[in-house]
TISEMI-608207 format. One record per residue (C-alpha): residue in three letters; x, y, z negated. Coordinates in steps of 0.5 Angstrom, whole numbers, padded with zeros to 4 digits, always signed. Layout:
N
alaXYZ/...
***
This chain:
825
met+0035+0047-0045/lys+0033+0040-0046/arg+0026+0042-0047/ala+0026+0047-0042/leu+0027+0042-0037/ser+0022+0037-0040/arg+0017+0043-0038/ala+0019+0044-0031/leu+0015+0037-0029/thr+0007+0036-0031/gly+0006+0029-0031/ala+0003+0027-0024/arg-0003+0023-0027/gly-0003+0019-0021/arg+0003+0014-0020/ile+0007+0011-0015/arg+0003+0004-0013/ser+0005-0002-0008/tyr-0002-0002-0003/asn-0002-0008-0001/ser-0007-0009+0004/pro-0012-0015+0003/gly-0012-0020+0008/lys-0019-0018+0011/asn-0016-0012+0014/ala-0011-0016+0019/cys-0015-0014+0024/his-0014-0007+0023/phe-0010-0004+0029/ser-0008+0004+0031/ile-0008+0005+0039/ala-0003+0011+0040/ser-0007+0017+0043/pro-0005+0024+0045/val-0001+0028+0040/asn-0006+0034+0042/ser-0011+0031+0039/phe-0015+0033+0032/leu-0021+0028+0033/thr-0022+0020+0034/ser-0028+0016+0037/trp-0030+0011+0037/val-0034+0006+0042/thr-0037+0000+0040/pro-0040-0004+0046/gly-0041-0011+0042/ser-0035-0012+0038/ser-0029-0008+0040/leu-0026-0003+0037/arg-0024+0002+0042/arg-0020+0009+0041/val-0021+0014+0046/ala-0017+0019+0048/asp-0020+0026+0047/thr-0017+0033+0049/thr-0015+0039+0045/tyr-0018+0046+0047/val-0016+0051+0042/gly-0009+0053+0040/arg-0008+0049+0034/pro-0001+0045+0031/lys+0000+0039+0035/gln-0002+0033+0032/gly+0005+0029+0029/arg+0008+0035+0028/ile+0007+0035+0022/trp+0008+0027+0020/glu+0017+0030+0023/tyr+0017+0035+0019/tyr+0016+0032+0012/asn+0020+0026+0015/asp+0025+0031+0017/leu+0024+0034+0010/ala+0025+0027+0006/leu+0031+0025+0011/ser+0035+0032+0011/asn+0034+0032+0003/ser+0036+0025+0001/ser+0043+0026-0001/thr+0040+0028-0007/ser+0040+0023-0012/pro+0032+0024-0014/leu+0031+0026-0022/ser+0038+0024-0023/ala+0040+0030-0027/phe+0033+0030-0030/thr+0033+0024-0033/pro+0038+0023-0039/ser+0034+0030-0041/val+0029+0028-0043/asp+0026+0027-0050/glu+0020+0023-0051/asp+0018+0027-0057/ser+0019+0034-0054/glu+0012+0039-0054/phe+0011+0037-0047/ser+0007+0031-0049/leu+0002+0035-0051/leu+0002+0041-0047/ala+0001+0037-0040/thr-0006+0036-0041/his-0008+0040-0034/asp-0010+0034-0029/pro-0007+0034-0022/thr-0012+0038-0016/val-0011+0038-0008/tyr-0014+0043-0004/cys-0015+0042+0003/gly-0016+0047+0009/thr-0020+0054+0007/gln-0021+0052+0000/cys-0014+0054+0000/lys-0015+0061+0002/thr-0020+0062-0003/leu-0016+0060-0009/asn-0011+0064-0013/leu-0004+0061-0012/met+0000+0060-0019/pro+0007+0058-0019/gly+0008+0052-0019/asp+0003+0051-0014/val+0006+0046-0008/ile+0004+0049-0001/glu+0004+0047+0006/ala+0003+0053+0011/ile+0002+0053+0018/asp+0003+0060+0021/arg+0000+0062+0028/gln+0007+0060+0031/gly+0005+0053+0028/val+0012+0053+0024/ile+0010+0050+0018/thr+0013+0051+0011/phe+0013+0046+0005/ala+0015+0050-0001/val+0014+0051-0009/val+0010+0058-0012/val+0015+0062-0016/asn+0012+0068-0015/pro+0004+0069-0014/ser+0003+0077-0014/leu+0008+0079-0010/ser+0003+0082-0006/ser-0004+0082-0005/thr-0003+0078+0003/thr+0004+0074+0001/val+0008+0070-0004/ser+0015+0068-0006/ala+0016+0061-0005/tyr+0022+0057-0006/thr+0024+0052-0001/leu+0027+0046-0001/asn+0033+0047+0002/gly+0034+0052-0003/thr+0032+0059-0001/thr+0026+0064-0002/val+0021+0065+0003/his+0015+0070+0004/val+0009+0066+0006/ala+0002+0069+0007/lys-0003+0067+0003/arg-0007+0067+0009/ser-0003+0061+0012/val-0004+0056+0007/ser-0007+0050+0009/phe-0005+0045+0003/leu-0004+0046-0004/leu-0002+0041-0010/arg-0003+0043-0017/gly-0001+0039-0022/leu+0006+0036-0019/ile+0011+0041-0023/arg+0008+0046-0029/ser+0005+0053-0028/asp+0009+0055-0032/phe+0016+0053-0030/leu+0017+0060-0028/his+0018+0062-0035/phe+0022+0057-0038/ala+0026+0058-0031/gln+0028+0066-0032/ser+0029+0063-0041/ser+0034+0058-0039/asp+0041+0060-0038/gln+0041+0054-0033/glu+0036+0057-0028/tyr+0040+0053-0022/arg+0040+0046-0025/leu+0032+0048-0027/tyr+0030+0048-0019/thr+0035+0043-0017/thr+0031+0039-0021/val+0025+0041-0019/gln+0027+0040-0011/asn+0030+0033-0012/ile+0022+0031-0016/val+0018+0035-0010/thr+0023+0032-0005/asp+0022+0024-0008/phe+0015+0026-0008/ile+0015+0027-0001/tyr+0019+0020+0000/lys+0014+0016-0003/ser+0008+0019+0000/leu+0011+0017+0007/gln+0012+0010+0004/leu+0005+0009+0002/ala+0001+0013+0007/pro+0002+0008+0014/arg-0001+0003+0007/leu-0007+0007+0007/glu-0008+0007+0015/pro-0013+0001+0014/tyr-0017+0003+0010/val-0018+0010+0013/his-0022+0007+0019/ile-0027+0004+0014/ala-0028+0010+0011/tyr-0029+0014+0019/ala-0033+0008+0021/arg-0038+0009+0015/his-0038+0016+0017/ala-0039+0015+0024/leu-0046+0011+0022/ser-0049+0018+0023/asn-0053+0021+0029/arg-0049+0028+0029/val-0042+0029+0030/arg-0040+0032+0024/gly-0035+0033+0019/ile-0033+0031+0011/asp-0029+0034+0007/phe-0022+0031+0005/ile-0024+0030-0002/thr-0029+0025+0000/ile-0025+0021+0006/val-0020+0020+0000/gln-0025+0017-0005/asp-0027+0012+0000/val-0020+0010+0002/met-0019+0009-0006/gln-0026+0006-0006/ala-0024+0001+0000/ser-0018+0000-0003/arg-0021-0002-0010/gln-0015+0003-0013/ser-0019+0006-0018/glu-0013+0012-0019/trp-0016+0015-0012/asp-0015+0022-0015/ser-0008+0021-0016/leu-0004+0027-0012/leu+0001+0021-0008/ser-0005+0018-0006/ser-0008+0025-0003/phe-0002+0027+0000/ala+0000+0020+0003/leu-0007+0020+0006/tyr-0006+0027+0008/leu+0001+0025+0012/cys-0004+0019+0015/leu-0009+0023+0018/asn-0003+0027+0021/his+0001+0021+0024/pro+0002+0022+0032/lys-0001+0015+0032/ser-0007+0015+0028/gly-0011+0020+0032/phe-0016+0021+0026/gly-0012+0028+0026/arg-0015+0035+0022/ile-0018+0042+0025/pro-0013+0047+0020/asp-0017+0053+0020/thr-0023+0047+0015/asn-0022+0042+0011/asp-0027+0038+0015/ile-0025+0031+0019/val-0029+0031+0024/val-0033+0024+0025/ile-0036+0022+0032/pro-0043+0017+0031/glu-0044+0010+0034/ser-0051+0013+0037/met-0047+0018+0041/met-0046+0012+0047/asp-0054+0012+0047/asn-0053+0018+0051/tyr-0048+0015+0056/ser-0053+0009+0056/asn-0058+0014+0058/val-0056+0017+0064/ser-0054+0011+0067/thr-0060+0007+0066/leu-0064+0015+0069/leu-0059+0016+0075/asp-0059+0008+0076/asn-0066+0008+0076/asn-0069+0013+0079/asp-0067+0018+0086/ser-0061+0020+0083/gly-0061+0026+0089/arg-0067+0028+0086/val-0066+0028+0079/leu-0060+0032+0080/ser-0063+0037+0085/thr-0068+0038+0080/phe-0062+0039+0074/lys-0059+0044+0078/ser-0065+0049+0080/asn-0067+0049+0073/ile-0060+0051+0071/glu-0060+0057+0077/ala-0068+0058+0074/gly-0064+0059+0066/thr-0070+0053+0065/val-0067+0046+0062/asn-0073+0045+0058/asp-0075+0038+0061/ser-0072+0031+0058/asp-0068+0030+0065/ser-0065+0036+0064/arg-0063+0035+0056/met-0061+0028+0056/leu-0055+0030+0061/ile-0053+0036+0058/asp-0053+0031+0052/phe-0049+0026+0056/leu-0043+0033+0058/lys-0043+0034+0051/gly-0042+0026+0050/tyr-0036+0026+0056/ile-0032+0032+0052/ile-0032+0029+0045/met-0031+0022+0047/pro-0028+0022+0056/asn-0029+0014+0057/pro-0025+0014+0063/arg-0031+0009+0065/his-0036+0015+0066/glu-0032+0019+0070/ser-0036+0017+0076/thr-0042+0020+0074/val-0039+0026+0070/ser-0036+0027+0078/leu-0043+0026+0081/ile-0046+0031+0077/leu-0041+0036+0077/ser-0040+0037+0085/thr-0048+0037+0085/ile-0047+0044+0081/tyr-0041+0046+0084/pro-0041+0044+0091/his-0036+0048+0093/arg-0031+0044+0089/asp-0028+0038+0092/ser-0022+0036+0087/asp-0023+0029+0084/thr-0019+0031+0078/trp-0022+0038+0077/leu-0030+0034+0077/thr-0027+0030+0072/ser-0024+0034+0068/val-0027+0034+0060/ser-0026+0042+0062/ser-0030+0043+0067/ala-0036+0039+0064/his-0036+0045+0058/glu-0035+0050+0063/leu-0042+0048+0066/leu-0045+0048+0059/asp-0042+0054+0057/ser-0045+0058+0062/ile-0052+0056+0061/gly-0051+0057+0054/ala-0052+0050+0051/trp-0045+0051+0048/thr-0046+0056+0044/asp-0039+0057+0039/asn-0033+0058+0045/thr-0028+0058+0040/asn-0028+0052+0038/pro-0032+0047+0042/phe-0031+0041+0038/asn-0034+0046+0032/his-0040+0039+0029/gln-0044+0044+0027/asn-0046+0047+0034/ile-0047+0039+0036/arg-0055+0036+0035/trp-0057+0030+0039/asn-0064+0029+0041/asn-0065+0022+0037/asp-0062+0026+0031/ala-0070+0025+0028/asn-0069+0018+0028/gly-0063+0018+0023/thr-0067+0016+0017/glu-0069+0010+0021/phe-0065+0005+0017/thr-0066+0008+0011/asp-0074+0007+0013/arg-0074+0000+0014/leu-0069-0002+0009/asn-0074+0002+0004/leu-0080-0003+0007/ala-0075-0009+0007/leu-0074-0009+0000/asn-0077-0015-0002/ser-0083-0014-0008/lys-0085-0022-0010/asp-0085-0025-0017/tyr-0079-0028-0018/ala-0080-0032-0024/his-0078-0038-0021/arg-0071-0036-0023/lys-0067-0038-0028/arg-0067-0032-0033/trp-0061-0031-0037/asn-0061-0030-0043/thr-0056-0024-0044/gln-0056-0024-0052/leu-0052-0031-0053/thr-0048-0029-0047/pro-0047-0022-0045/val-0045-0020-0038/tyr-0041-0015-0037/ser-0040-0010-0031/phe-0035-0004-0029/lys-0037+0002-0026/gly-0036+0004-0019/his-0036-0004-0018/asp-0045-0005-0018/asp-0045-0012-0014/ile-0040-0016-0020/gly-0042-0018-0026/val-0038-0023-0031/ser-0040-0026-0037/ile-0036-0032-0042/asp-0039-0038-0046/thr-0035-0038-0051/ser-0040-0043-0056/lys-0036-0049-0056/arg-0029-0048-0058/asp-0026-0053-0053/leu-0029-0052-0047/trp-0031-0045-0044/thr-0035-0043-0039/leu-0033-0037-0033/his-0040-0034-0030/ile-0039-0030-0024/his-0046-0027-0023/leu-0046-0023-0016/ile-0052-0019-0013/asp-0056-0023-0009/val-0057-0018-0003/asn-0061-0023+0001/ser-0067-0023-0004/trp-0068-0016-0004/ile-0069-0016+0004/arg-0075-0019+0007/pro-0073-0023+0013/asp-0074-0017+0018/pro-0070-0019+0023/ile-0070-0012+0027/leu-0067-0010+0019/leu-0062-0016+0022/asp-0060-0014+0028/met-0059-0007+0025/leu-0055-0008+0020/met-0050-0013+0025/gly-0050-0008+0030/arg-0047-0004+0024/ala-0042-0010+0022/lys-0039-0012+0029/ser-0037-0005+0030/trp-0032-0006+0025/cys-0027-0010+0025/cys-0025-0009+0018/gly-0030-0009+0012/pro-0033-0003+0011/arg-0039-0002+0005/leu-0045-0004+0011/leu-0051-0003+0006/pro-0052+0005+0005/thr-0050+0008-0003/trp-0057+0009-0005/phe-0058+0001-0004/ser-0052-0001-0009/asp-0056+0004-0014/arg-0062+0001-0014/val-0060-0007-0014/gly-0053-0006-0017/phe-0052-0007-0024/asn-0051+0000-0026/ala-0059+0001-0025/asn-0064-0001-0030/gly-0068-0007-0030/pro-0067-0015-0028/lys-0061-0016-0023/arg-0063-0022-0018/cys-0056-0026-0017/val-0053-0031-0015/thr-0049-0035-0021/phe-0043-0039-0020/ser-0040-0042-0026/val-0034-0046-0027/asp-0032-0050-0035/ile-0025-0048-0037/leu-0020-0050-0043/pro-0018-0044-0046/trp-0011-0046-0046/asp-0011-0047-0039/pro-0016-0044-0035/thr-0013-0045-0028/asn-0014-0053-0030/trp-0021-0053-0025/asn-0025-0058-0024/ser-0029-0058-0018/arg-0035-0063-0021/ala-0036-0058-0027/met-0038-0052-0022/asp-0044-0050-0020/val-0048-0044-0016/thr-0056-0042-0019/leu-0061-0037-0017/thr-0061-0032-0024/leu-0064-0026-0026/val-0060-0021-0031/asp-0063-0016-0036/asn-0060-0012-0040/val-0052-0011-0037/cys-0047-0008-0041/val-0043-0003-0035/leu-0036-0001-0037/asn-0033+0005-0035/pro-0025+0002-0033/ser-0021+0009-0036/ser-0024+0008-0043/val-0023+0000-0042/glu-0016+0002-0039/ser-0014+0007-0045/thr-0017+0003-0050/met-0014-0004-0049/gly-0008-0001-0046/trp-0008-0004-0040/gln-0004+0003-0036/ser-0001+0000-0029/arg+0007+0002-0031/his+0009+0000-0024/ser+0011+0006-0021/gln+0017+0009-0017/trp+0019+0014-0022/pro+0023+0012-0029/asp+0020+0010-0035/ile+0021+0015-0038/leu+0018+0019-0034/glu+0011+0014-0035/ser+0011+0015-0042/val+0011+0023-0042/arg+0005+0023-0037/ser+0001+0018-0041/gly-0003+0022-0046/val-0007+0019-0052/asn-0014+0019-0051/ser-0017+0018-0057/glu-0024+0020-0055/ala-0024+0012-0052/lys-0023+0008-0057/ile-0030+0010-0060/asp-0032+0007-0053/leu-0032+0000-0054/ser-0035-0004-0060/arg-0030-0010-0063/asp-0035-0016-0059/glu-0033-0013-0052/arg-0025-0012-0054/leu-0026-0020-0056/phe-0030-0020-0048/leu-0024-0016-0045/ser-0019-0019-0049/asn-0021-0027-0047/leu-0024-0025-0039/lys-0016-0021-0038/ser-0013-0028-0040/ile-0017-0033-0035/leu-0016-0028-0031/glu-0010-0026-0032/lys-0007-0033-0032/his-0011-0035-0026/ser-0007-0029-0021/trp-0001-0032-0025/trp-0003-0039-0022/arg-0003-0036-0015/thr+0003-0033-0015/glu+0006-0039-0017/his+0003-0043-0011/asn+0006-0038-0007/ala-0002-0036-0006/ile-0001-0027-0007/thr+0006-0022-0008/glu+0004-0019-0014/asp+0009-0014-0016/asp+0005-0010-0022/asp+0008-0011-0028/ile+0001-0010-0032/phe-0005-0013-0031/ser-0010-0007-0031/thr-0018-0007-0030/ala-0017-0006-0022/asn-0013-0013-0022/ile-0019-0016-0027/ile-0024-0014-0021/asn-0020-0016-0016/glu-0019-0022-0019/met-0027-0023-0021/arg-0028-0023-0014/ile-0022-0028-0012/cys-0025-0034-0017/ala-0033-0032-0014/gly-0030-0034-0008/lys-0026-0039-0009/met-0032-0043-0013/cys-0036-0042-0007/ala-0030-0045-0003/leu-0030-0051-0007/ile-0038-0051-0007/gly-0038-0052+0000/asn-0033-0057+0001/arg-0036-0061-0004/his-0043-0061+0000/gln-0038-0062+0006/leu-0040-0054+0009/his-0035-0052+0015/leu-0034-0045+0013/pro-0029-0041+0016/phe-0023-0039+0011/arg-0017-0035+0011/thr-0010-0039+0009/pro-0007-0035+0004/his+0000-0030+0006/gly+0006-0035+0006/ala+0002-0042+0007/asn+0001-0047+0012/val-0004-0045+0016/val-0010-0051+0014/ser-0017-0052+0019/gly-0023-0057+0018/thr-0026-0059+0010/leu-0022-0059+0005/pro-0021-0064+0000/pro-0022-0060-0007/gln-0015-0061-0009/glu-0012-0059-0003/val-0017-0052-0003/ser-0014-0051-0011/glu-0007-0052-0009/leu-0007-0047-0003/gly-0010-0042-0008/leu-0015-0038-0005/pro-0018-0038+0001/asp-0019-0031+0003/gly-0025-0031+0008/tyr-0028-0033+0002/val-0027-0027-0002/asp-0033-0024+0002/val-0037-0028-0001/gly-0035-0024-0008/ser-0036-0017-0004/pro-0044-0019-0002/phe-0045-0011+0000/asp-0039-0011+0004/asn-0041-0016+0009/val-0045-0019+0014/val-0044-0026+0012/ser-0045-0024+0005/ile-0053-0021+0007/val-0055-0028+0006/ala-0051-0032+0003/gln-0046-0037+0008/ser-0049-0043+0005/thr-0056-0041+0007/leu-0054-0039+0013/arg-0051-0045+0014/trp-0057-0049+0013/phe-0061-0045+0017/ser-0056-0046+0023/asp-0056-0054+0021/met-0065-0054+0021/arg-0065-0050+0027/his-0061-0055+0031/leu-0065-0061+0027/his-0071-0057+0030/gln-0069-0056+0037/gly-0067-0064+0037/gly-0073-0066+0034/lys-0071-0069+0028/gln-0076-0069+0022/thr-0070-0070+0017/asp-0063-0069+0015/val-0061-0073+0007/glu-0054-0069+0008/val-0058-0062+0008/ser-0064-0064+0004/ile-0058-0064-0001/ile-0054-0059+0000/leu-0062-0055-0001/asp-0064-0058-0007/lys-0057-0058-0010/ile-0054-0051-0009/tyr-0060-0047-0008/arg-0066-0051-0013/gln-0071-0051-0009/glu-0076-0056-0006/ser-0075-0062-0002/trp-0074-0060+0005/ala-0078-0066+0006/asn-0085-0063+0004/ser-0088-0061+0011/ser-0091-0055+0009/lys-0084-0053+0006/arg-0081-0055+0013/glu-0086-0051+0016/met-0084-0044+0012/asp-0077-0046+0013/phe-0077-0046+0021/arg-0082-0040+0021/leu-0076-0036+0017/ile-0071-0039+0022/glu-0074-0036+0028/ala-0074-0030+0024/gln-0067-0030+0024/thr-0065-0033+0029/ser-0061-0027+0032/leu-0057-0027+0025/ile-0056-0035+0026/asp-0053-0034+0034/tyr-0048-0029+0031/tyr-0046-0033+0025/asp-0045-0040+0030/asp-0041-0036+0035/arg-0038-0033+0030/leu-0036-0040+0026/lys-0034-0042+0034/arg-0029-0037+0035/tyr-0025-0039+0028/glu-0025-0046+0030/arg-0022-0043+0036/leu-0018-0039+0034/asn-0016-0043+0028/thr-0014-0048+0033/leu-0009-0044+0036/gly-0006-0042+0029/gln-0004-0050+0028/glu-0001-0050+0035/leu+0003-0042+0035/his+0005-0046+0029/glu+0008-0052+0032/tyr+0010-0049+0039/gly+0014-0043+0035/gly+0011-0037+0036/val+0010-0038+0043/tyr+0004-0038+0049/val+0002-0035+0055/phe-0005-0034+0056/arg-0009-0034+0063/cys-0014-0028+0062/thr-0019-0026+0067/ile-0021-0017+0066/leu-0029-0017+0064/glu-0029-0009+0065/asp-0025-0003+0069/gly-0019+0000+0063/glu-0013+0003+0063/his-0008+0007+0058/pro-0009+0007+0051/asn-0016+0004+0051/ile-0017-0003+0050/thr-0021-0008+0055/arg-0025-0014+0054/ala-0022-0020+0058/tyr-0023-0027+0059/cys-0018-0032+0056/his-0019-0039+0060/glu-0014-0043+0054/leu-0018-0041+0048/glu-0025-0041+0053/met-0028-0034+0049/thr-0027-0026+0050/val-0021-0023+0047/glu-0019-0016+0046/ile-0012-0014+0051/lys-0008-0007+0049/leu-0005-0004+0056/ser+0001-0002+0056/pro+0004+0005+0058/ala+0001+0007+0066/thr-0003+0001+0066/phe-0010+0001+0070/val-0014-0006+0071/thr-0021-0007+0075/gln-0025-0012+0073/gly-0024-0018+0077/asp-0017-0018+0075/arg-0012-0024+0073/val-0008-0023+0068/val-0002-0027+0064/cys-0001-0024+0056/asn+0004-0027+0052/glu+0004-0021+0046/ile+0000-0023+0040/ile-0003-0016+0037/val-0007-0018+0033/phe-0009-0025+0030/ser-0015-0026+0025/pro-0019-0032+0026/val-0023-0030+0020/asp-0025-0024+0024/gly-0026-0027+0030/leu-0021-0022+0033/leu-0015-0023+0038/val-0012-0017+0041/leu-0007-0019+0046/gly-0001-0014+0050/leu+0000-0014+0056/
***
């Protein structure tokens, strides 16, 4: 029986981890949208992030019902003690540890309908009435159309194969039925399966809210396209795990938790049950709104609309104005923004003069009726089918890529310091192409840690249009998404061939005390690195024994799941093993040092490869902070979680005691943030130089020192060099303006943070509304106390118009580094 019970499980490869959102995601917020929606709309005027309510036209299971179903399912079975009956019966030396070799797999939507179900598959099925069933397949060959499945309430049901909408393969062994039938304790075996699945659902529900900030990042990343399109569920899973910097993105737990997150009633991300796609709305959709507004404002609107009506009656809507109006109505159907209701009403009232109801004239269904009647919407069953929506500016979809190709710098970089990889090899990890590390151990009593970051600035020419496009993308996301396309990292990252242009941060450390940093023993240089050794994180973990043991599952299950991969042991040489051991020792001690100083809270008892990569980025950010502080660079930073709010220029020892200014972690992720496109110190230098130039000054000793010491360039006193720098500054005016505005917002919000700390978090904000808004939207306002714009989340049944004066005393989101303050009304 002991062996029969052990065979009832696979060791689902995905471990249950604590997904702690990093500080940069403090800006995340979620706005409730109708539970019947399955699209999320992003409208990004300026730097505002807003969610727009949408409408569903076809009968779908209500968004939120799935979340409620699993929540009730977990609560109703909470009386059982997960795995309590199973744990003492497992034998570590059982044959199971050798047989459980297949990988866990997830299928979603239409993928499930084309698969042959197997015993042990955990399935979700939704029938035509929207009834949800979650069960374990027992007999998949019951008939050609149905399968027999075991539910968590202890009953056996028949499920139609065509109704399967989600499938987990790998949580329960596919041959568990054989052991169940051959066992004399079949009831206990099924009870164990029930407890395992219930515990799995419970842990997924706990993990789902922690993944939500990263869903915003993945969603925004795909919204760069110029068309409404569907993204495969597995692609979203990969993007979310990459954004959260978790290496185990393919685990069952993470995938199912993300599936629940997408179906949370307040997420607004919802899925389309008939497909495995998540519909993504492009940022460029707002272009049609602005174009139509310009068309109707700058021309005779009566003439334009009359022509549009005549073309509809004649069956010809091929002129440019008519196509623009049609695209506008398509955009309104997908993103029904209340601010455009008057324009929609004007168009529909011209086409349907007998209609006088404001509700009908502003209805999304009415706009869809018009487009459907003229053949502009070809799919009548699912009006949101992304394959049938195209925009006029699709031809410009490659504009950003083309311009970035043209902007790639091809000049000679012989003046850079070439890194000697034979004496000090540089290592990077697959999937993290923008950061590398090396350690100089030539001296017995003094080592040097080098963090190499891809110098994005050196690859991009001072192209103001390109920088405007990059900033436009960055300002439309509050979280830190990957700013540059993936092909860019393939070309310039550490996984590519050829020399890598890097910014290298270096610090001297004592081998026995690597946390005792001397800020005077730090340096930053421009380097040219070649022959980088790219390591596979999974092979490193298997070979070095760094798999994480932090799991909510019993330790005995972890030992069963963790098979030995003998092939991975030959991947690393002796020198690589020695380097990895030294690197782990240095970074792990640095991590524990930060933990002791209340800079972080770690709950993982194994320092895995993911921890090493994250700590590398943190060390780069910390070195940048200390070097910037040494040169009196007033750069924004976050204070660590649990530390007191601080501001201004800190002495090096105080920065060290605080642990990590989180804002500088962006320095360690050069592909992810607009401030990393051009190094923060360079931005500050550009800003200072422009102010000097505008003020008529000829030179500045402090700036010259910064320029000479940090960037190893010629003296700014050289007149020809000065003129060249001024031309460079003029080319990057928009970027400097953005940086200056961000710095001002940071300083004001940081001062607010100090006052909140002094007054116990009580503060009253007097604001003037800048744009009309209605729940559940977010509106922009000018805060008189802070003398800056803020966002206000409106409460239910609230409507405000431009010029209204309101008083807010609730802070929903507060992130000085991101310049984000969202108040509640």
